[in-house]
C-alpha positions in Angstrom: 52.1 3.6 15.6 52.4 4.0 11.6 50.6 0.6 11.2 47.3 1.4 13.1 45.4 2.4 10.1 46.4 -1.1 8.4 45.1 -2.4 11.8 42.2 -0.8 11.8 41.2 -1.7 8.2 42.2 -5.3 8.8 39.5 -5.4 11.9 36.9 -3.4 10.0 37.2 -5.9 7.1 36.9 -9.0 9.4 33.9 -7.3 11.2 32.1 -6.8 7.9 33.0 -10.2 6.7 31.3 -11.8 10.3 28.4 -9.8 9.7 27.5 -10.8 6.1 28.7 -14.4 6.1 25.7 -16.8 6.5 25.1 -18.4 9.8 26.2 -21.8 10.5 24.2 -25.1 10.2 22.1 -25.5 12.6 22.0 -29.5 12.4 19.9 -31.0 15.2 17.8 -28.1 15.9 15.0 -26.3 14.8 15.6 -23.5 12.3 13.1 -20.7 11.3 13.6 -18.5 8.4 11.7 -15.3 7.6 9.4 -15.9 4.6 8.8 -13.6 1.7 5.4 -11.6 2.0 2.1 -13.2 1.3 4.2 -16.5 1.2 2.9 -19.7 2.7 4.6 -23.2 3.7 3.2 -26.8 4.0 5.6 -29.8 5.2 5.0 -33.0 3.8 6.7 -36.3 4.3 6.8 -38.5 0.9 9.4 -41.3 1.9 13.4 -40.1 0.9 13.6 -36.2 1.0 15.9 -36.1 -1.7 13.3 -37.0 -4.6 10.5 -35.0 -2.7 12.6 -32.0 -2.6 13.8 -32.4 -6.0 10.3 -32.8 -7.2 8.7 -29.7 -5.7 11.7 -27.5 -6.6 10.2 -28.0 -10.1 6.7 -26.6 -9.6 6.1 -23.0 -10.8 5.0 -20.9 -7.7 7.4 -23.1 -5.5 9.6 -20.7 -3.5 11.8 -22.9 -1.8 12.1 -26.6 -0.8 14.2 -27.8 2.4 14.9 -31.1 3.5 14.7 -32.2 6.9 13.0 -34.0 9.7 9.4 -33.7 11.0 7.1 -34.8 13.8 9.4 -36.9 15.9 9.7 -36.8 19.9 11.8 -33.8 20.2 12.8 -30.7 18.1 16.5 -32.2 18.2 17.2 -34.9 15.3 19.6 -36.2 13.0 20.2 -38.2 10.1 21.9 -40.5 12.3 19.1 -40.5 15.2 16.3 -40.8 13.4 15.4 -44.1 14.4 15.1 -43.4 17.8 13.7 -40.1 17.6 10.9 -41.2 15.5 11.1 -38.5 13.0 9.9 -38.5 9.7 12.0 -37.5 6.6 10.1 -34.8 5.3 10.3 -31.7 3.0 9.2 -28.2 4.3 7.9 -26.3 1.3 7.6 -22.4 0.8 5.2 -21.1 -1.6 3.5 -18.1 -3.3 -0.3 -18.9 -2.6 -1.1 -16.3 -5.6 0.7 -18.7 -8.2 0.0 -22.2 -6.9 -2.5 -23.5 -4.1 -2.1 -25.7 -1.4 -4.6 -28.0 -3.0 -2.8 -28.0 -6.3 0.5 -28.9 -4.3 -0.9 -31.7 -2.4 -2.5 -33.4 -5.7 1.3 -33.4 -6.8 2.0 -34.9 -3.6 -0.1 -37.8 -3.8 0.9 -38.4 -7.5 4.4 -39.1 -6.3 3.6 -41.4 -3.3 2.2 -44.7 -2.8 -0.7 -43.8 -0.3 -1.7 -47.0 0.7 2.3 -48.1 1.9 3.2 -48.2 5.5 6.5 -46.8 6.4 7.7 -47.5 3.1 8.5 -45.7 -0.2 10.0 -47.1 -3.2 13.1 -49.3 -1.8 13.2 -47.2 1.7 11.6 -49.1 4.5 11.0 -47.9 8.3 9.1 -45.5 10.2 11.2 -42.6 9.0 10.0 -42.7 5.8 6.2 -42.8 6.5 4.2 -40.4 4.5 2.3 -37.5 5.9 1.0 -34.3 5.3 1.7 -31.7 8.5 -0.4 -28.7 8.8 0.1 -25.2 10.6 -3.5 -23.9 9.8 -6.8 -25.6 10.0 -7.6 -25.0 6.2 -5.0 -27.0 5.2 -6.3 -30.0 7.3 -9.8 -29.6 5.5 -8.1 -29.3 2.2 -6.2 -32.5 3.1 -9.1 -34.7 4.3 -11.0 -33.6 1.2 -8.1 -34.7 -1.0 -7.8 -38.1 0.9 -11.4 -39.1 0.8 -11.4 -38.6 -2.9 -8.2 -40.5 -3.0 -9.4 -43.5 -1.1 -12.2 -44.3 -3.5 -9.4 -45.4 -6.1 -8.3 -47.8 -3.6 -9.5 -51.1 -1.4 -6.6 -50.6 1.1 -7.1 -47.8 3.5 -4.6 -44.9 3.0 -1.6 -44.8 5.4 -0.7 -41.0 4.7 -1.2 -39.3 8.2 -2.7 -35.7 8.6 -1.2 -34.2 11.8 -0.6 -30.5 13.1 3.3 -29.8 12.4 5.0 -30.1 15.9 8.4 -29.2 14.4 10.8 -29.2 11.5 14.3 -29.8 11.9 16.4 -28.6 9.1 18.6 -31.4 7.8 22.2 -31.5 7.2 23.7 -29.2 4.5 24.8 -32.5 2.7 21.3 -33.8 2.2 20.3 -30.3 0.7 19.5 -30.2 -3.1 21.2 -33.5 -3.0 20.0 -34.5 -6.5 21.2 -31.3 -7.9 24.7 -32.0 -6.7 24.6 -35.6 -7.7 22.2 -35.7 -10.7 22.8 -39.8 -10.8 21.9 -40.1 -7.1 19.1 -42.5 -5.9 15.5 -41.1 -6.4 12.3 -43.0 -5.6 10.3 -40.6 -7.9 9.7 -39.8 -11.6 10.6 -35.9 -11.5 9.2 -35.8 -15.1 5.7 -35.9 -13.2 6.6 -32.2 -12.3 6.1 -31.3 -16.1 2.8 -32.6 -16.4 0.0 -30.4 -15.7 -2.4 -31.3 -12.6 -5.9 -32.1 -14.1 -8.7 -33.1 -11.6 -12.3 -34.8 -12.5 -13.2 -35.1 -16.3 -12.9 -35.8 -18.8 -14.6 -32.5 -20.1 -15.5 -32.5 -23.8 -17.3 -30.5 -25.6 -20.6 -31.7 -26.3 -22.5 -31.3 -30.1 -25.5 -29.4 -30.8 -24.3 -26.3 -28.8 -26.6 -23.7 -30.5 -29.6 -26.0 -28.7 -27.8 -26.7 -25.7 -26.9 -23.0 -24.6 -28.9 -19.8 -24.0 -28.2 -17.4 -27.2 -26.5 -15.1 -24.9 -24.0 -17.7 -24.1 -23.8 -19.4 -27.5 -23.0 -15.9 -28.8 -20.1 -15.1 -26.2 -18.7 -18.5 -26.1 -18.9 -19.5 -29.7 -18.6 -15.8 -31.3 -16.6 -14.0 -29.1 -19.5 -11.4 -27.8 -19.3 -9.4 -24.6 -22.4 -9.3 -22.4 -23.4 -5.6 -21.0 -21.8 -4.9 -18.1 -23.6 -5.3 -14.7 -26.3 -7.5 -16.4 -25.3 -11.1 -15.1 -26.0 -12.4 -11.6 -22.7 -13.7 -11.3 -21.3 -10.3 -11.1 -22.4 -10.0 -7.5 -22.2 -13.8 -6.5 -20.0 -14.5 -3.5 -20.9 -17.5 -2.1 -18.5 -20.0 -1.3 -18.2 -22.5 -4.6 -16.9 -22.7 -8.3 -17.3 -21.4 -11.3 -17.3 -24.0 -14.3 -17.3 -23.4 -17.9 -20.9 -23.6 -19.3 -19.9 -25.5 -22.6 -18.1 -28.5 -20.8 -18.5 -28.2 -16.9 -15.2 -27.8 -16.5 -14.2 -25.9 -13.3 -12.3 -22.7 -14.1 -12.6 -20.6 -10.9 -12.9 -20.5 -7.7 -14.7 -18.2 -5.0 -11.4 -17.8 -3.2 -10.4 -16.0 -5.9 -13.0 -13.7 -6.9 -13.5 -9.9 -5.9 -15.8 -7.0 -7.0 -13.8 -5.1 -9.3 -16.6 -2.5 -9.8 -16.4 -3.1 -13.8 -19.9 -5.1 -14.2 -18.3 -8.4 -15.2 -17.2 -11.4 -12.8 -13.5 -10.7 -11.7 -11.2 -13.3 -10.5 -7.1 -12.8 -9.5 -6.6 -16.3 -11.3 -7.9 -19.6 -12.7 -8.4 -22.6 -10.5 -5.6 -24.5 -12.6 -3.0 -22.8 -14.6 -3.7 -25.2 -17.6 -7.6 -24.6 -17.7 -7.3 -21.4 -19.8 -5.4 -20.4 -23.0 -4.5 -16.9 -23.4 -4.3 -15.0 -27.4 -3.4 -11.4 -28.2 -6.5 -9.6 -29.2 -6.0 -6.4 -31.3 -9.7 -5.7 -32.0 -11.6 -2.7 -31.0 -8.1 -1.0 -31.5 -6.9 -2.2 -28.2 -3.9 -4.5 -27.4 -5.7 -7.2 -25.1 -5.2 -10.4 -23.7 -7.9 -12.7 -24.7 -8.9 -15.9 -22.3 -10.4 -18.8 -23.5 -11.0 -22.2 -22.0 -8.1 -24.8 -22.8 -10.7 -27.8 -23.2 -13.7 -25.9 -25.1 -11.8 -23.0 -26.7 -14.8 -20.9 -25.4 -14.3 -17.6 -25.3 -14.1 -16.3 -21.7 -13.1 -12.6 -21.4 -10.0 -11.0 -21.0 -7.2 -10.5 -18.3 -5.7 -7.4 -17.5 -2.8 -6.2 -15.0 -4.9 -3.9 -12.7 -5.9 -6.6 -10.2 -5.3 -6.4 -6.6 -1.5 -6.1 -6.2 -1.5 -8.0 -3.0 -3.0 -11.1 -4.8 -1.0 -11.1 -7.9 -1.9 -8.2 -9.8 -4.2 -10.0 -12.5 -7.7 -9.4 -13.3 -9.6 -11.8 -15.1 -12.5 -10.2 -16.4 -15.0 -12.7 -17.3 -18.4 -12.9 -19.3 -21.2 -14.2 -16.6 -22.7 -15.9 -19.8 -19.7 -18.1 -20.3 -19.7 -19.6 -16.5 -22.3 -21.6 -14.5 -21.9 -21.4 -10.7 -21.9 -24.3 -8.6 -22.4 -23.3 -4.8 -20.1 -25.2 -2.0 -23.3 -27.2 -0.8 -24.0 -28.5 -4.2 -20.6 -29.5 -5.6 -20.6 -33.0 -4.1 -24.3 -34.1 -5.4 -23.2 -32.4 -8.9 -20.2 -34.7 -9.2 -17.5 -31.6 -8.0 -16.5 -33.6 -5.0 -13.1 -33.6 -6.0 -12.6 -30.2 -6.5 -14.0 -29.3 -2.9 -10.0 -28.5 -1.7 -10.0 -25.8 -4.0 -12.6 -23.8 -2.1 -10.8 -23.0 1.0 -12.7 -20.0 2.1 -15.7 -21.6 3.7 -17.5 -22.4 6.9 -15.5 -24.0 9.3 -16.5 -27.7 10.5 
C-alpha cells in the first residue's frame, strides 16, 4: 500500500502522455485536420510532390503544404500502390485568403509546371505525375478556367492540366512530408528560387509622358503632387460592381472589387491590393501625423494611405485611396479592354 501514491503518479503521467501525444500516421486513409479560422485549401498536382510542397511553403500567406495522393479510384492509397489506384501525387495547400489569393497561388502553380506535358513533369513519367487543379468550391473552378484560357494563348499544343472536383485527398507517408527540408540535395524538378519572384500579370505598365495633358487636373494633383481629394466627392467611393481598379497613370490593376468595402470615410476603401508588389509604402509625417503613404510601384503615383482600422475578419487593413488616382474597369468590360488575364482576381461575380 505504501507504493500506491507512486503508482497513481505513474498512471497519471502515462494518461497525460497518451492524451498529448500526436496521433499515429494514417498512411493509406484520408486524414482531415481542422483549419484555422478563415483559412482555405486547394489541392494541386504538379508532378513529384516533394518540389511542389517545398515551393508553396515559401509563398507568404501559405499556412501549410501537405504531400499526398488525390483523385484516385478510392480514398485509400500509398506510395507503393499509386499505379494501381490511379492517384496523382498532389499537395494540399492551406492558405490565408487575406494574405494570398487563390488566383495568385494558381499563377505560381502554372509557372512551375509544363502545362502541355501529359503524365510527365521533369524526369518523372506516369499517370501519378499528371497535372491537376482539384477544387472544393465553384469559385475556384472559375478562377482555374480563366487562368488556363489565358495560358492556352501561349501554346500551340492543348493544355494537359485537369480541373476536377476534389474527390478525396490521402495524406502521404511521413517520409514524404517536408522531404526537401530534410534532404536539401534531394531530387527536385522545380526551381524553388522562383518562389521569391513576385507574380506579375499582363503589362508592361509604363508611365507615359505629358501627364499634365493626359490626366484631369485633379488626377494630376493627387498622383503627382500628393494632393487629397475632398471626402465623398469621388463616384468610386460608392462603386461596388464587380471589376478592378487600375492606376489612372499606367493602367496597372491595383485593387479588386472583392476587397472593396464601405468604410464610411468618404474615400474608396480596400482591405488589400490585388497583388502585394503593386504598391509601395512610405512613412508620412505631414500634417503632424505619423501615417503610411501608399504609392503605385510602377508609376510612383500617390494613391492614399493605409491604416490599421479595417475589418478584423479581413486582415485589419484599410487602404484609403483617392478615387482620382484610380480608373474602374467593370467585369463585363475587362476582356474587351485588355484585362482578361485579371478576371481570376474578381471572384465575387455572377455564377455561370
